[in-house]
C-alpha positions in Angstrom: -5.7 -165.7 -175.5 -9.3 -164.5 -174.9 -11.2 -167.2 -173.3 -14.8 -165.9 -174.1 -15.9 -165.9 -177.4 -19.4 -166.0 -179.3 -20.4 -168.3 -181.7 -20.3 -165.3 -184.3 -16.6 -164.5 -183.1 -15.6 -168.3 -183.7 -17.1 -168.6 -187.1 -15.7 -165.2 -188.3 -12.2 -166.2 -187.0 -12.6 -169.7 -188.6 -13.7 -168.0 -191.9 -17.0 -169.6 -192.2 -18.9 -167.5 -194.6 -22.2 -169.7 -194.6 -22.2 -170.1 -190.9 -21.3 -166.4 -190.4 -24.3 -165.3 -192.3 -26.7 -167.9 -190.7 -25.7 -166.5 -187.5 -26.4 -162.9 -188.6 -29.9 -163.9 -189.9 -30.6 -165.5 -186.5 -29.9 -162.0 -185.4 -26.4 -162.4 -183.6 -25.4 -159.0 -182.0 -22.7 -157.4 -183.7 -22.2 -155.0 -180.9 -20.3 -157.5 -178.8 -16.4 -157.1 -178.6 -13.9 -159.2 -177.5 -11.8 -158.2 -174.2 -9.6 -155.8 -176.4 -12.5 -154.2 -177.3 -12.5 -155.8 -181.1 -15.7 -156.1 -183.0 -16.3 -159.1 -185.0 -15.3 -157.2 -188.1 -12.0 -156.3 -186.3 -11.6 -160.3 -186.0 -12.7 -160.9 -189.5 -10.1 -158.2 -190.9 -7.3 -160.1 -189.2 -7.9 -163.3 -191.1 -6.4 -164.1 -194.5 -8.8 -164.7 -197.3 -11.7 -163.5 -195.2 -13.3 -161.2 -197.6 -16.7 -163.1 -197.9 -17.1 -162.7 -194.1 -16.4 -159.1 -193.9 -18.6 -158.7 -197.1 -21.5 -160.5 -194.8 -20.7 -158.6 -191.7 -20.8 -155.2 -193.8 -24.2 -156.2 -195.4 -25.5 -156.9 -191.7 -24.3 -152.9 -191.1 -21.1 -153.7 -189.1 -19.4 -150.7 -187.8 -16.9 -150.2 -190.2 -15.1 -147.5 -188.4 -15.4 -149.1 -185.0 -12.3 -148.6 -182.6 -10.7 -151.1 -180.3 -8.8 -150.2 -177.1 -5.7 -149.7 -178.9 -7.5 -147.3 -181.5 -7.4 -149.9 -184.4 -10.1 -150.0 -186.7 -10.6 -153.2 -189.0 -9.0 -151.1 -191.9 -5.9 -150.6 -189.8 -5.7 -154.5 -189.2 -6.4 -155.6 -192.7 -3.8 -153.2 -193.6 -1.4 -154.4 -191.2 -1.6 -158.0 -192.0 -1.9 -157.4 -195.8 -5.6 -158.6 -196.4 -6.2 -156.5 -199.6 -9.5 -158.2 -200.4 -10.7 -157.2 -196.8 -9.3 -153.8 -197.0 -11.0 -152.8 -200.2 -14.1 -154.1 -199.3 -13.9 -151.7 -196.0 -13.0 -148.8 -198.1 -15.7 -149.6 -200.3 -18.1 -149.4 -197.5 -16.8 -146.1 -195.9 -13.9 -147.2 -193.6 -11.9 -143.7 -192.9 -8.5 -144.1 -194.0 -7.4 -140.9 -192.0 -8.2 -142.5 -188.6 -5.1 -143.2 -186.5 -4.4 -145.7 -183.9 -3.5 -144.8 -180.4 0.3 -144.7 -181.5 -0.2 -142.5 -184.7 -0.3 -144.7 -187.2 -2.8 -144.4 -190.3 -3.8 -147.2 -192.7 -1.3 -145.8 -195.2 1.6 -145.9 -192.9 0.7 -149.7 -191.9 0.5 -150.9 -195.4 3.7 -149.0 -196.6 5.6 -150.4 -193.7 4.7 -153.9 -195.1 5.0 -153.0 -198.9 1.4 -154.2 -199.5 1.1 -152.6 -203.1 -2.5 -153.5 -203.8 -3.6 -152.1 -200.5 -1.4 -148.8 -200.8 -3.1 -148.3 -204.5 -6.4 -148.8 -202.9 -5.9 -146.2 -200.0 -4.6 -143.8 -202.6 -7.4 -144.3 -205.0 -9.2 -142.6 -202.0 -7.7 -139.4 -203.0 -7.3 -138.2 -199.3 -4.0 -138.1 -197.5 -2.2 -135.9 -194.9 0.9 -134.7 -196.3 3.2 -135.9 -193.3 1.7 -139.5 -193.7 2.3 -139.3 -197.5 5.9 -138.2 -196.9 6.5 -140.9 -194.1 5.0 -143.6 -196.1 7.3 -142.8 -199.0 10.5 -142.6 -196.7 9.4 -145.9 -195.0 8.7 -147.7 -198.3 12.1 -146.4 -199.7 14.1 -147.5 -196.7 12.6 -150.9 -196.7 13.2 -151.6 -200.6 9.3 -151.5 -201.5 9.9 -149.5 -204.8 6.6 -150.6 -206.1 5.1 -148.7 -203.1 7.4 -145.7 -203.8 6.3 -145.6 -207.5 2.5 -145.9 -206.6 2.9 -143.0 -204.2 5.1 -140.7 -206.5 3.0 -141.5 -209.5 -0.5 -141.2 -208.1 -2.4 -137.9 -208.2 -4.2 -137.2 -204.7 -5.7 -134.9 -202.7 -3.7 -133.2 -199.5 -5.5 -130.9 -197.2 -8.1 -130.1 -199.7 -5.6 -129.1 -202.6 -4.9 -131.3 -205.8 -1.4 -132.1 -205.8 0.8 -134.7 -208.0 4.4 -135.7 -206.7 5.5 -136.5 -210.4 
C-alpha cells in the first residue's frame, strides 16, 4: 500500500464527489502522482461507480492521457475494471484508445478480455482500431465465451488504418 496520499487522492478513492469538487476549487494540484506514477484521474478510474468524480476531475482539466510507470492510462484502468461510466466519460474527453500499456495492451484488449460489452461498444464507437488488436480482441472474446462482445466486433463498422471496413 502506498503510505503518502494527498487529501484529493483520499477523496477520489473514497468516491466523494462533493469533497473532490471543493478540493479542486481550493486549487489542489492535479499533477501530484502516487508512488506508482498514478494521477488522481488514474485513481478515480479504478473505483466502481465513480463517474461523478471522474467528471469533476475532467472539468478541472486533469490530463486524460496521463501515463503511470507501467504505461497505463486512466482509460486502461477503467476498461480493466469494467467501469463503463468512467471509460465512456474519458473517451468523451479525448482519451486515446490506441495507447498501449508497457505490456502492449490497448483499452479494447483489456475490455474484451473481461467481456465488458458496454465499454467495447464505446471503444468501437470511436471508429478507430488497429487491425491486429481487433483480431486479437475477437479471438479473446470468442475463446472466453463473451459472445455479445464477439457480435459487437463483427457487426460494427469501424476504421482500420484509415480505411472504412466492416467485418460482417
